[in-house]
All heavy atoms as TSV, in Angstrom:
chain	resi	resn	atom	element	x	y	z
A	1	ARG	N	N	-5.456	-8.458	43.791
A	1	ARG	CA	C	-4.669	-7.678	44.730
A	1	ARG	C	C	-3.420	-7.078	44.099
A	1	ARG	O	O	-2.976	-6.049	44.523
A	1	ARG	CB	C	-4.223	-8.545	45.885
A	1	ARG	CG	C	-5.288	-8.852	46.850
A	1	ARG	CD	C	-4.685	-9.565	48.028
A	1	ARG	NE	N	-5.730	-10.235	48.726
A	1	ARG	CZ	C	-5.577	-10.779	49.885
A	1	ARG	NH1	N	-4.401	-10.766	50.453
A	1	ARG	NH2	N	-6.571	-11.352	50.475
A	2	ASN	N	N	-2.822	-7.757	43.146
A	2	ASN	CA	C	-1.569	-7.272	42.589
A	2	ASN	C	C	-1.732	-6.627	41.219
A	2	ASN	O	O	-0.757	-6.398	40.529
A	2	ASN	CB	C	-0.534	-8.394	42.524
A	2	ASN	CG	C	-0.950	-9.482	41.563
A	2	ASN	OD1	O	-2.097	-9.548	41.148
A	2	ASN	ND2	N	-0.034	-10.361	41.223
A	3	LEU	N	N	-2.953	-6.317	40.823
A	3	LEU	CA	C	-3.173	-5.663	39.540
A	3	LEU	C	C	-3.156	-4.154	39.705
A	3	LEU	O	O	-3.607	-3.626	40.717
A	3	LEU	CB	C	-4.521	-6.101	38.955
A	3	LEU	CG	C	-4.651	-7.563	38.584
A	3	LEU	CD1	C	-6.057	-7.848	38.080
A	3	LEU	CD2	C	-3.625	-7.936	37.547
A	4	ALA	N	N	-2.614	-3.472	38.703
A	4	ALA	CA	C	-2.577	-2.018	38.734
A	4	ALA	C	C	-2.738	-1.489	37.316
A	4	ALA	O	O	-2.196	-2.066	36.374
A	4	ALA	CB	C	-1.252	-1.545	39.311
A	5	PRO	N	N	-3.478	-0.398	37.148
A	5	PRO	CA	C	-3.646	0.198	35.823
A	5	PRO	C	C	-2.425	1.050	35.466
A	5	PRO	O	O	-2.400	2.250	35.692
A	5	PRO	CB	C	-4.905	1.048	35.974
A	5	PRO	CG	C	-4.902	1.437	37.412
A	5	PRO	CD	C	-4.277	0.278	38.152
A	6	LEU	N	N	-1.389	0.427	34.929
A	6	LEU	CA	C	-0.164	1.146	34.588
A	6	LEU	C	C	-0.290	1.774	33.198
A	6	LEU	O	O	-0.876	1.192	32.293
A	6	LEU	CB	C	1.024	0.191	34.589
A	6	LEU	CG	C	1.325	-0.523	35.910
A	6	LEU	CD1	C	2.490	-1.482	35.713
A	6	LEU	CD2	C	1.640	0.479	36.996
A	7	CYS	N	N	0.313	2.941	33.043
A	7	CYS	CA	C	0.385	3.550	31.721
A	7	CYS	C	C	1.422	2.771	30.904
A	7	CYS	O	O	2.160	1.934	31.433
A	7	CYS	CB	C	0.760	5.026	31.819
A	7	CYS	SG	S	2.436	5.314	32.399
A	8	THR	N	N	1.492	3.036	29.631
A	8	THR	CA	C	2.406	2.309	28.739
A	8	THR	C	C	3.848	2.434	29.206
A	8	THR	O	O	4.588	1.453	29.261
A	8	THR	CB	C	2.268	2.832	27.301
A	8	THR	OG1	O	0.910	2.660	26.900
A	8	THR	CG2	C	3.174	2.073	26.357
A	9	ARG	N	N	4.264	3.620	29.567
A	9	ARG	CA	C	5.664	3.834	29.987
A	9	ARG	C	C	6.014	3.000	31.213
A	9	ARG	O	O	7.033	2.327	31.254
A	9	ARG	CB	C	5.908	5.308	30.261
A	9	ARG	CG	C	7.325	5.594	30.724
A	9	ARG	CD	C	7.564	7.102	30.839
A	9	ARG	NE	N	8.929	7.339	31.217
A	9	ARG	CZ	C	9.313	7.595	32.459
A	9	ARG	NH1	N	8.424	7.641	33.429
A	9	ARG	NH2	N	10.579	7.812	32.725
A	10	HIS	N	N	5.154	3.041	32.227
A	10	HIS	CA	C	5.437	2.288	33.449
A	10	HIS	C	C	5.326	0.783	33.228
A	10	HIS	O	O	6.068	0.009	33.815
A	10	HIS	CB	C	4.523	2.755	34.582
A	10	HIS	CG	C	4.900	4.104	35.076
A	10	HIS	ND1	N	4.161	5.219	34.793
A	10	HIS	CD2	C	5.952	4.525	35.812
A	10	HIS	CE1	C	4.733	6.271	35.353
A	10	HIS	NE2	N	5.833	5.876	35.964
A	11	HIS	N	N	4.417	0.370	32.384
A	11	HIS	CA	C	4.321	-1.055	32.054
A	11	HIS	C	C	5.612	-1.532	31.386
A	11	HIS	O	O	6.131	-2.604	31.719
A	11	HIS	CB	C	3.129	-1.322	31.135
A	11	HIS	CG	C	3.069	-2.723	30.648
A	11	HIS	ND1	N	2.690	-3.773	31.453
A	11	HIS	CD2	C	3.387	-3.264	29.453
A	11	HIS	CE1	C	2.762	-4.894	30.750
A	11	HIS	NE2	N	3.179	-4.611	29.540
A	12	ARG	N	N	6.153	-0.733	30.484
A	12	ARG	CA	C	7.401	-1.124	29.809
A	12	ARG	C	C	8.587	-1.113	30.769
A	12	ARG	O	O	9.476	-1.952	30.665
A	12	ARG	CB	C	7.660	-0.215	28.618
A	12	ARG	CG	C	6.699	-0.501	27.487
A	12	ARG	CD	C	6.996	0.342	26.282
A	12	ARG	NE	N	6.066	0.031	25.225
A	12	ARG	CZ	C	5.743	0.845	24.259
A	12	ARG	NH1	N	6.302	2.041	24.186
A	12	ARG	NH2	N	4.882	0.490	23.333
A	13	LEU	N	N	8.620	-0.167	31.695
A	13	LEU	CA	C	9.687	-0.176	32.699
A	13	LEU	C	C	9.640	-1.452	33.523
A	13	LEU	O	O	10.656	-2.080	33.790
A	13	LEU	CB	C	9.558	1.018	33.642
A	13	LEU	CG	C	10.150	2.324	33.187
A	13	LEU	CD1	C	9.830	3.418	34.197
A	13	LEU	CD2	C	11.637	2.211	32.975
A	14	LYS	N	N	8.437	-1.861	33.899
A	14	LYS	CA	C	8.270	-3.065	34.694
A	14	LYS	C	C	8.632	-4.305	33.892
A	14	LYS	O	O	9.337	-5.188	34.359
A	14	LYS	CB	C	6.820	-3.170	35.176
A	14	LYS	CG	C	6.494	-4.458	35.915
A	14	LYS	CD	C	5.010	-4.571	36.182
A	14	LYS	CE	C	4.176	-4.789	34.970
A	14	LYS	NZ	N	4.250	-6.059	34.322
A	15	THR	N	N	8.190	-4.360	32.651
A	15	THR	CA	C	8.363	-5.549	31.828
A	15	THR	C	C	9.759	-5.656	31.223
A	15	THR	O	O	10.368	-6.726	31.267
A	15	THR	CB	C	7.312	-5.562	30.700
A	15	THR	OG1	O	6.020	-5.468	31.297
A	15	THR	CG2	C	7.407	-6.833	29.884
A	16	HIS	N	N	10.290	-4.562	30.693
A	16	HIS	CA	C	11.563	-4.614	29.965
A	16	HIS	C	C	12.714	-3.947	30.714
A	16	HIS	O	O	13.869	-4.155	30.356
A	16	HIS	CB	C	11.420	-3.948	28.596
A	16	HIS	CG	C	10.347	-4.561	27.760
A	16	HIS	ND1	N	10.433	-5.841	27.256
A	16	HIS	CD2	C	9.150	-4.070	27.363
A	16	HIS	CE1	C	9.335	-6.106	26.577
A	16	HIS	NE2	N	8.541	-5.048	26.621
A	17	GLY	N	N	12.418	-3.140	31.707
A	17	GLY	CA	C	13.456	-2.377	32.384
A	17	GLY	C	C	13.877	-2.933	33.728
A	17	GLY	O	O	14.641	-2.313	34.431
A	18	ARG	N	N	13.341	-4.074	34.114
A	18	ARG	CA	C	13.682	-4.756	35.361
A	18	ARG	C	C	13.285	-3.969	36.610
A	18	ARG	O	O	13.795	-4.223	37.684
A	18	ARG	CB	C	15.167	-5.114	35.395
A	18	ARG	CG	C	15.549	-6.079	34.326
A	18	ARG	CD	C	16.979	-6.539	34.417
A	18	ARG	NE	N	17.820	-5.685	35.199
A	18	ARG	CZ	C	19.036	-5.305	34.861
A	18	ARG	NH1	N	19.555	-5.720	33.741
A	18	ARG	NH2	N	19.756	-4.524	35.651
A	19	TRP	N	N	12.385	-2.987	36.478
A	19	TRP	CA	C	11.837	-2.329	37.649
A	19	TRP	C	C	10.750	-3.232	38.221
A	19	TRP	O	O	10.104	-3.970	37.491
A	19	TRP	CB	C	11.229	-0.974	37.276
A	19	TRP	CG	C	12.244	0.098	37.057
A	19	TRP	CD1	C	13.105	0.205	36.013
A	19	TRP	CD2	C	12.490	1.214	37.893
A	19	TRP	NE1	N	13.877	1.316	36.143
A	19	TRP	CE2	C	13.519	1.967	37.304
A	19	TRP	CE3	C	11.940	1.656	39.087
A	19	TRP	CZ2	C	14.003	3.135	37.870
A	19	TRP	CZ3	C	12.422	2.837	39.644
A	19	TRP	CH2	C	13.446	3.551	39.037
A	20	ARG	N	N	10.535	-3.165	39.538
A	20	ARG	CA	C	9.477	-3.942	40.184
A	20	ARG	C	C	8.603	-2.978	40.974
A	20	ARG	O	O	9.052	-1.917	41.387
A	20	ARG	CB	C	10.083	-4.965	41.152
A	20	ARG	CG	C	10.963	-5.981	40.501
A	20	ARG	CD	C	11.495	-6.989	41.522
A	20	ARG	NE	N	11.866	-6.356	42.780
A	20	ARG	CZ	C	13.109	-6.216	43.211
A	20	ARG	NH1	N	14.114	-6.653	42.509
A	20	ARG	NH2	N	13.368	-5.630	44.364
A	21	TYR	N	N	7.363	-3.378	41.166
A	21	TYR	CA	C	6.492	-2.582	42.011
A	21	TYR	C	C	5.608	-3.501	42.840
A	21	TYR	O	O	5.451	-4.675	42.535
A	21	TYR	CB	C	5.622	-1.623	41.180
A	21	TYR	CG	C	4.434	-2.287	40.537
A	21	TYR	CD1	C	3.192	-2.257	41.166
A	21	TYR	CD2	C	4.547	-2.945	39.327
A	21	TYR	CE1	C	2.101	-2.877	40.569
A	21	TYR	CE2	C	3.461	-3.550	38.740
A	21	TYR	CZ	C	2.240	-3.521	39.367
A	21	TYR	OH	O	1.163	-4.134	38.802
A	22	ARG	N	N	5.103	-2.934	43.921
A	22	ARG	CA	C	4.095	-3.648	44.700
A	22	ARG	C	C	3.051	-2.627	45.136
A	22	ARG	O	O	3.357	-1.452	45.376
A	22	ARG	CB	C	4.695	-4.381	45.882
A	22	ARG	CG	C	5.259	-3.539	46.956
A	22	ARG	CD	C	5.928	-4.404	48.044
A	22	ARG	NE	N	6.363	-3.571	49.134
A	22	ARG	CZ	C	5.694	-3.423	50.289
A	22	ARG	NH1	N	4.597	-4.109	50.495
A	22	ARG	NH2	N	6.145	-2.623	51.217
A	23	VAL	N	N	1.818	-3.080	45.201
A	23	VAL	CA	C	0.707	-2.223	45.607
A	23	VAL	C	C	0.696	-2.176	47.133
A	23	VAL	O	O	0.693	-3.212	47.794
A	23	VAL	CB	C	-0.624	-2.770	45.069
A	23	VAL	CG1	C	-1.780	-1.898	45.499
A	23	VAL	CG2	C	-0.582	-2.900	43.550
A	24	THR	N	N	0.728	-0.971	47.695
A	24	THR	CA	C	0.723	-0.832	49.149
A	24	THR	C	C	-0.608	-0.299	49.672
A	24	THR	O	O	-0.789	-0.214	50.879
A	24	THR	CB	C	1.863	0.089	49.614
A	24	THR	OG1	O	1.694	1.363	48.995
A	24	THR	CG2	C	3.213	-0.502	49.257
A	25	GLY	N	N	-1.502	0.050	48.772
A	25	GLY	CA	C	-2.825	0.556	49.142
A	25	GLY	C	C	-3.514	1.066	47.897
A	25	GLY	O	O	-2.926	1.076	46.810
A	26	PRO	N	N	-4.741	1.506	48.014
A	26	PRO	CA	C	-5.445	2.031	46.844
A	26	PRO	C	C	-4.718	3.245	46.257
A	26	PRO	O	O	-4.539	4.251	46.927
A	26	PRO	CB	C	-6.822	2.434	47.380
A	26	PRO	CG	C	-6.953	1.718	48.684
A	26	PRO	CD	C	-5.562	1.519	49.206
A	27	GLY	N	N	-4.239	3.111	45.036
A	27	GLY	CA	C	-3.527	4.208	44.374
A	27	GLY	C	C	-2.128	4.450	44.907
A	27	GLY	O	O	-1.527	5.472	44.623
A	28	ARG	N	N	-1.588	3.517	45.683
A	28	ARG	CA	C	-0.254	3.669	46.271
A	28	ARG	C	C	0.634	2.495	45.872
A	28	ARG	O	O	0.241	1.340	45.995
A	28	ARG	CB	C	-0.355	3.740	47.794
A	28	ARG	CG	C	-1.209	4.873	48.257
A	28	ARG	CD	C	-1.279	4.935	49.773
A	28	ARG	NE	N	-2.340	5.762	50.284
A	28	ARG	CZ	C	-2.469	7.064	50.128
A	28	ARG	NH1	N	-1.618	7.718	49.415
A	28	ARG	NH2	N	-3.465	7.718	50.651
A	29	PHE	N	N	1.830	2.833	45.397
A	29	PHE	CA	C	2.755	1.820	44.906
A	29	PHE	C	C	4.149	2.068	45.472
A	29	PHE	O	O	4.512	3.193	45.765
A	29	PHE	CB	C	2.860	1.873	43.371
A	29	PHE	CG	C	1.540	1.767	42.689
A	29	PHE	CD1	C	0.838	2.907	42.330
A	29	PHE	CD2	C	0.993	0.542	42.410
A	29	PHE	CE1	C	-0.380	2.819	41.701
A	29	PHE	CE2	C	-0.236	0.438	41.779
A	29	PHE	CZ	C	-0.931	1.585	41.430
A	30	GLU	N	N	4.897	1.007	45.593
A	30	GLU	CA	C	6.305	1.119	45.974
A	30	GLU	C	C	7.114	0.499	44.835
A	30	GLU	O	O	7.012	-0.691	44.570
A	30	GLU	CB	C	6.549	0.377	47.288
A	30	GLU	CG	C	7.809	0.817	47.963
A	30	GLU	CD	C	7.876	0.307	49.381
A	30	GLU	OE1	O	8.364	-0.824	49.569
A	30	GLU	OE2	O	7.432	1.035	50.285
A	31	TRP	N	N	7.902	1.331	44.142
A	31	TRP	CA	C	8.702	0.897	43.002
A	31	TRP	C	C	10.143	0.653	43.450
A	31	TRP	O	O	10.684	1.432	44.233
A	31	TRP	CB	C	8.699	1.973	41.915
A	31	TRP	CG	C	7.426	2.026	41.140
A	31	TRP	CD1	C	6.294	2.716	41.475
A	31	TRP	CD2	C	7.144	1.378	39.911
A	31	TRP	NE1	N	5.334	2.532	40.525
A	31	TRP	CE2	C	5.831	1.713	39.541
A	31	TRP	CE3	C	7.874	0.534	39.072
A	31	TRP	CZ2	C	5.241	1.239	38.385
A	31	TRP	CZ3	C	7.287	0.073	37.921
A	31	TRP	CH2	C	5.988	0.417	37.584
A	32	THR	N	N	10.753	-0.398	42.919
A	32	THR	CA	C	12.152	-0.697	43.212
A	32	THR	C	C	12.917	-0.703	41.900
A	32	THR	O	O	12.536	-1.390	40.950
A	32	THR	CB	C	12.287	-2.058	43.914
A	32	THR	OG1	O	11.474	-2.039	45.084
A	32	THR	CG2	C	13.726	-2.337	44.300
A	33	SER	N	N	13.999	0.077	41.841
A	33	SER	CA	C	14.799	0.183	40.620
A	33	SER	C	C	15.665	-1.068	40.462
A	33	SER	O	O	15.846	-1.836	41.414
A	33	SER	CB	C	15.691	1.418	40.677
A	33	SER	OG	O	16.814	1.189	41.510
A	34	PRO	N	N	16.241	-1.285	39.274
A	34	PRO	CA	C	17.140	-2.423	39.073
A	34	PRO	C	C	18.357	-2.364	39.993
A	34	PRO	O	O	19.006	-3.374	40.224
A	34	PRO	CB	C	17.567	-2.302	37.610
A	34	PRO	CG	C	16.570	-1.434	36.962
A	34	PRO	CD	C	16.018	-0.542	38.031
A	35	PHE	N	N	18.646	-1.194	40.555
A	35	PHE	CA	C	19.793	-1.025	41.449
A	35	PHE	C	C	19.413	-1.203	42.908
A	35	PHE	O	O	20.248	-1.080	43.798
A	35	PHE	CB	C	20.422	0.347	41.232
A	35	PHE	CG	C	20.883	0.550	39.818
A	35	PHE	CD1	C	20.108	1.266	38.940
A	35	PHE	CD2	C	22.067	-0.005	39.373
A	35	PHE	CE1	C	20.514	1.447	37.623
A	35	PHE	CE2	C	22.482	0.167	38.065
A	35	PHE	CZ	C	21.709	0.887	37.189
A	36	GLY	N	N	18.124	-1.463	43.183
A	36	GLY	CA	C	17.670	-1.730	44.551
A	36	GLY	C	C	17.144	-0.523	45.299
A	36	GLY	O	O	16.812	-0.621	46.474
A	37	TYR	N	N	17.059	0.633	44.653
A	37	TYR	CA	C	16.533	1.826	45.310
A	37	TYR	C	C	15.006	1.803	45.260
A	37	TYR	O	O	14.421	1.315	44.299
A	37	TYR	CB	C	17.055	3.097	44.639
A	37	TYR	CG	C	18.558	3.190	44.711
A	37	TYR	CD1	C	19.325	3.063	43.563
A	37	TYR	CD2	C	19.207	3.376	45.928
A	37	TYR	CE1	C	20.706	3.138	43.617
A	37	TYR	CE2	C	20.574	3.459	45.993
A	37	TYR	CZ	C	21.318	3.331	44.836
A	37	TYR	OH	O	22.684	3.404	44.907
A	38	THR	N	N	14.366	2.344	46.293
A	38	THR	CA	C	12.918	2.267	46.412
A	38	THR	C	C	12.299	3.649	46.376
A	38	THR	O	O	12.815	4.592	46.984
A	38	THR	CB	C	12.551	1.560	47.736
A	38	THR	OG1	O	13.221	0.304	47.779
A	38	THR	CG2	C	11.065	1.325	47.835
A	39	TYR	N	N	11.171	3.751	45.679
A	39	TYR	CA	C	10.414	5.002	45.554
A	39	TYR	C	C	8.956	4.707	45.892
A	39	TYR	O	O	8.413	3.685	45.476
A	39	TYR	CB	C	10.491	5.552	44.129
A	39	TYR	CG	C	11.901	5.833	43.683
A	39	TYR	CD1	C	12.659	4.845	43.072
A	39	TYR	CD2	C	12.468	7.071	43.891
A	39	TYR	CE1	C	13.961	5.095	42.664
A	39	TYR	CE2	C	13.768	7.338	43.495
A	39	TYR	CZ	C	14.501	6.332	42.873
A	39	TYR	OH	O	15.795	6.592	42.487
A	40	ARG	N	N	8.331	5.609	46.625
A	40	ARG	CA	C	6.924	5.482	46.951
A	40	ARG	C	C	6.136	6.423	46.051
A	40	ARG	O	O	6.446	7.617	45.953
A	40	ARG	CB	C	6.709	5.836	48.423
A	40	ARG	CG	C	5.319	5.551	48.912
A	40	ARG	CD	C	5.237	5.631	50.424
A	40	ARG	NE	N	6.083	4.593	51.011
A	40	ARG	CZ	C	7.025	4.831	51.920
A	40	ARG	NH1	N	7.268	6.041	52.343
A	40	ARG	NH2	N	7.749	3.840	52.406
A	41	ARG	N	N	5.127	5.907	45.365
A	41	ARG	CA	C	4.299	6.699	44.448
A	41	ARG	C	C	2.862	6.667	44.947
A	41	ARG	O	O	2.306	5.588	45.186
A	41	ARG	CB	C	4.391	6.096	43.047
A	41	ARG	CG	C	3.535	6.749	42.018
A	41	ARG	CD	C	4.127	8.063	41.592
A	41	ARG	NE	N	3.308	8.629	40.534
A	41	ARG	CZ	C	3.186	9.916	40.337
A	41	ARG	NH1	N	3.848	10.752	41.073
A	41	ARG	NH2	N	2.437	10.358	39.379
A	42	ASP	N	N	2.271	7.840	45.126
A	42	ASP	CA	C	0.876	7.938	45.544
A	42	ASP	C	C	0.275	9.171	44.876
A	42	ASP	O	O	0.942	9.843	44.095
A	42	ASP	CB	C	0.763	7.984	47.068
A	42	ASP	CG	C	1.492	9.145	47.710
A	42	ASP	OD1	O	1.641	10.188	47.056
A	42	ASP	OD2	O	1.912	9.015	48.870
A	43	PRO	N	N	-0.989	9.465	45.137
A	43	PRO	CA	C	-1.622	10.609	44.472
A	43	PRO	C	C	-0.921	11.947	44.712
A	43	PRO	O	O	-1.095	12.885	43.933
A	43	PRO	CB	C	-3.035	10.622	45.056
A	43	PRO	CG	C	-3.296	9.212	45.442
A	43	PRO	CD	C	-1.963	8.685	45.923
A	44	THR	N	N	-0.113	12.058	45.753
A	44	THR	CA	C	0.582	13.321	46.017
A	44	THR	C	C	1.898	13.450	45.271
A	44	THR	O	O	2.486	14.519	45.235
A	44	THR	CB	C	0.847	13.491	47.526
A	44	THR	OG1	O	1.713	12.439	47.965
A	44	THR	CG2	C	-0.441	13.457	48.327
A	45	GLY	N	N	2.393	12.343	44.702
A	45	GLY	CA	C	3.652	12.395	43.957
A	45	GLY	C	C	4.554	11.222	44.272
A	45	GLY	O	O	4.114	10.204	44.798
A	46	THR	N	N	5.840	11.395	43.971
A	46	THR	CA	C	6.834	10.345	44.181
A	46	THR	C	C	7.806	10.778	45.261
A	46	THR	O	O	8.282	11.912	45.262
A	46	THR	CB	C	7.617	10.077	42.878
A	46	THR	OG1	O	6.681	9.728	41.860
A	46	THR	CG2	C	8.602	8.940	43.053
A	47	THR	N	N	8.111	9.859	46.177
A	47	THR	CA	C	9.029	10.134	47.274
A	47	THR	C	C	10.087	9.042	47.310
A	47	THR	O	O	9.767	7.853	47.221
A	47	THR	CB	C	8.274	10.132	48.624
A	47	THR	OG1	O	7.189	11.028	48.544
A	47	THR	CG2	C	9.185	10.523	49.752
A	48	ALA	N	N	11.344	9.433	47.444
A	48	ALA	CA	C	12.415	8.459	47.590
A	48	ALA	C	C	12.351	7.897	49.003
A	48	ALA	O	O	12.250	8.648	49.971
A	48	ALA	CB	C	13.764	9.115	47.345
A	49	VAL	N	N	12.422	6.587	49.127
A	49	VAL	CA	C	12.354	5.941	50.435
A	49	VAL	C	C	13.735	5.913	51.075
A	49	VAL	O	O	13.879	6.076	52.271
A	49	VAL	CB	C	11.761	4.523	50.312
A	49	VAL	CG1	C	11.790	3.802	51.642
A	49	VAL	CG2	C	10.356	4.588	49.760
A	50	ASP	N	N	14.780	5.715	50.286
A	50	ASP	CA	C	16.152	5.644	50.776
A	50	ASP	C	C	16.827	7.002	50.635
A	50	ASP	O	O	16.578	7.736	49.694
A	50	ASP	CB	C	16.970	4.623	49.977
A	50	ASP	CG	C	16.311	3.253	49.982
A	50	ASP	OD1	O	15.762	2.871	51.032
A	50	ASP	OD2	O	16.345	2.588	48.944
A	51	ASP	N	N	17.735	7.311	51.547
A	51	ASP	CA	C	18.510	8.554	51.432
A	51	ASP	C	C	19.489	8.493	50.265
A	51	ASP	O	O	19.882	9.507	49.716
A	51	ASP	CB	C	19.301	8.818	52.713
A	51	ASP	CG	C	18.386	9.175	53.871
A	51	ASP	OD1	O	17.268	9.625	53.613
A	51	ASP	OD2	O	18.824	8.994	55.007
A	52	THR	N	N	19.909	7.298	49.889
A	52	THR	CA	C	20.928	7.145	48.849
A	52	THR	C	C	20.352	7.183	47.439
A	52	THR	O	O	21.088	7.033	46.480
A	52	THR	CB	C	21.669	5.815	49.035
A	52	THR	OG1	O	20.727	4.754	48.989
A	52	THR	CG2	C	22.429	5.795	50.345
A	53	THR	N	N	19.054	7.394	47.296
A	53	THR	CA	C	18.455	7.359	45.967
A	53	THR	C	C	18.931	8.488	45.077
A	53	THR	O	O	18.766	8.433	43.874
A	53	THR	CB	C	16.921	7.370	46.042
A	53	THR	OG1	O	16.532	8.459	46.849
A	53	THR	CG2	C	16.412	6.067	46.593
A	54	ALA	N	N	19.510	9.526	45.650
A	54	ALA	CA	C	20.018	10.612	44.822
A	54	ALA	C	C	21.145	10.125	43.906
A	54	ALA	O	O	21.419	10.718	42.879
A	54	ALA	CB	C	20.521	11.745	45.697
A	55	LEU	N	N	21.793	9.025	44.278
A	55	LEU	CA	C	22.873	8.470	43.463
A	55	LEU	C	C	22.361	7.550	42.369
A	55	LEU	O	O	23.117	7.130	41.502
A	55	LEU	CB	C	23.843	7.683	44.358
A	55	LEU	CG	C	24.456	8.468	45.509
A	55	LEU	CD1	C	25.293	7.542	46.378
A	55	LEU	CD2	C	25.292	9.608	44.978
A	56	ASP	N	N	21.082	7.216	42.411
A	56	ASP	CA	C	20.505	6.295	41.438
A	56	ASP	C	C	20.446	6.965	40.069
A	56	ASP	O	O	19.919	8.063	39.942
A	56	ASP	CB	C	19.097	5.906	41.884
A	56	ASP	CG	C	18.518	4.742	41.125
A	56	ASP	OD1	O	19.296	4.031	40.455
A	56	ASP	OD2	O	17.302	4.544	41.194
A	57	PRO	N	N	20.984	6.332	39.028
A	57	PRO	CA	C	20.899	6.921	37.696
A	57	PRO	C	C	19.462	6.932	37.210
A	57	PRO	O	O	18.631	6.205	37.731
A	57	PRO	CB	C	21.766	5.993	36.841
A	57	PRO	CG	C	21.856	4.731	37.589
A	57	PRO	CD	C	21.680	5.064	39.032
A	58	PRO	N	N	19.139	7.750	36.222
A	58	PRO	CA	C	17.775	7.791	35.717
A	58	PRO	C	C	17.377	6.436	35.130
A	58	PRO	O	O	18.243	5.638	34.764
A	58	PRO	CB	C	17.821	8.867	34.625
A	58	PRO	CG	C	19.249	9.026	34.297
A	58	PRO	CD	C	20.039	8.624	35.489
A	59	PRO	N	N	16.071	6.168	35.036
A	59	PRO	CA	C	15.626	4.890	34.484
A	59	PRO	C	C	16.144	4.698	33.066
A	59	PRO	O	O	16.326	5.660	32.331
A	59	PRO	CB	C	14.101	5.002	34.473
A	59	PRO	CG	C	13.777	6.152	35.320
A	59	PRO	CD	C	14.979	7.023	35.418
A	60	PRO	N	N	16.390	3.453	32.684
A	60	PRO	CA	C	16.870	3.202	31.335
A	60	PRO	C	C	15.801	3.550	30.304
A	60	PRO	O	O	14.625	3.633	30.637
A	60	PRO	CB	C	17.158	1.700	31.325
A	60	PRO	CG	C	16.271	1.154	32.394
A	60	PRO	CD	C	16.164	2.240	33.440
A	61	GLN	N	N	16.231	3.764	29.087
A	61	GLN	CA	C	15.273	4.036	28.022
A	61	GLN	C	C	14.362	2.831	27.850
A	61	GLN	O	O	14.808	1.695	27.881
A	61	GLN	CB	C	15.998	4.321	26.708
A	61	GLN	CG	C	16.751	5.625	26.716
A	61	GLN	CD	C	15.817	6.810	26.791
A	61	GLN	OE1	O	14.731	6.809	26.224
A	61	GLN	NE2	N	16.226	7.831	27.528
A	62	VAL	N	N	13.098	3.107	27.692
A	62	VAL	CA	C	12.130	2.033	27.507
A	62	VAL	C	C	12.202	1.570	26.058
A	62	VAL	O	O	12.057	2.375	25.139
A	62	VAL	CB	C	10.707	2.532	27.834
A	62	VAL	CG1	C	9.693	1.440	27.587
A	62	VAL	CG2	C	10.660	3.034	29.256
A	63	PRO	N	N	12.459	0.268	25.830
A	63	PRO	CA	C	12.529	-0.197	24.449
A	63	PRO	C	C	11.161	-0.121	23.776
A	63	PRO	O	O	10.145	-0.408	24.388
A	63	PRO	CB	C	12.991	-1.644	24.571
A	63	PRO	CG	C	12.793	-2.019	25.975
A	63	PRO	CD	C	12.701	-0.773	26.780
A	64	ARG	N	N	11.172	0.309	22.551
A	64	ARG	CA	C	9.930	0.355	21.779
A	64	ARG	C	C	9.672	-0.991	21.137
A	64	ARG	O	O	10.628	-1.704	20.774
A	64	ARG	CB	C	10.047	1.413	20.691
A	64	ARG	CG	C	10.318	2.780	21.256
A	64	ARG	CD	C	9.242	3.696	20.810
A	64	ARG	NE	N	9.488	5.016	21.357
A	64	ARG	CZ	C	8.592	5.683	22.024
A	64	ARG	NH1	N	7.411	5.144	22.216
A	64	ARG	NH2	N	8.841	6.866	22.498
A	65	PRO	N	N	8.420	-1.370	20.981
A	65	PRO	CA	C	8.134	-2.648	20.314
A	65	PRO	C	C	8.642	-2.612	18.879
A	65	PRO	O	O	8.597	-1.574	18.214
A	65	PRO	CB	C	6.603	-2.750	20.344
A	65	PRO	CG	C	6.144	-1.721	21.300
A	65	PRO	CD	C	7.223	-0.690	21.422
A	66	ARG	N	N	9.137	-3.744	18.422
A	66	ARG	CA	C	9.624	-3.819	17.045
A	66	ARG	C	C	8.464	-3.955	16.079
A	66	ARG	O	O	7.503	-4.667	16.344
A	66	ARG	CB	C	10.537	-5.028	16.883
A	66	ARG	CG	C	11.825	-4.881	17.602
A	66	ARG	CD	C	12.619	-6.114	17.376
A	66	ARG	NE	N	14.002	-5.731	17.161
A	66	ARG	CZ	C	14.983	-6.578	17.122
A	66	ARG	NH1	N	14.751	-7.857	17.270
A	66	ARG	NH2	N	16.213	-6.165	16.935
A	67	ARG	N	N	8.571	-3.262	14.979
A	67	ARG	CA	C	7.551	-3.394	13.928
A	67	ARG	C	C	8.049	-4.421	12.935
A	67	ARG	O	O	9.217	-4.470	12.601
A	67	ARG	CB	C	7.342	-2.070	13.230
A	67	ARG	CG	C	6.700	-1.056	14.123
A	67	ARG	CD	C	6.373	0.175	13.355
A	67	ARG	NE	N	5.761	1.153	14.241
A	67	ARG	CZ	C	5.238	2.262	13.828
A	67	ARG	NH1	N	5.240	2.568	12.559
A	67	ARG	NH2	N	4.697	3.095	14.679
A	68	ARG	N	N	7.146	-5.223	12.483
A	68	ARG	CA	C	7.516	-6.256	11.514
A	68	ARG	C	C	7.127	-5.885	10.124
A	68	ARG	O	O	6.328	-5.146	9.833
A	68	ARG	CB	C	6.857	-7.573	11.884
A	68	ARG	CG	C	7.414	-8.088	13.166
A	68	ARG	CD	C	6.802	-9.389	13.483
A	68	ARG	NE	N	7.381	-9.843	14.741
A	68	ARG	CZ	C	7.185	-11.006	15.241
A	68	ARG	NH1	N	6.435	-11.862	14.620
A	68	ARG	NH2	N	7.734	-11.340	16.360
């Protein structure tokens, strides 16, 4: 139920960027930023759930894996 096929960028945001998501239906996700703002993502695009999301800074840079 909680599995999603995330691309590399979104997986890194979730894992290293403190973003969270939950599956709300087939192909539908609700993402929450580290600042608590919520975005709805579905096949039609991304929609801000809160009116105050315009103040949310852009997502942090996704750290690249270190090469050894």
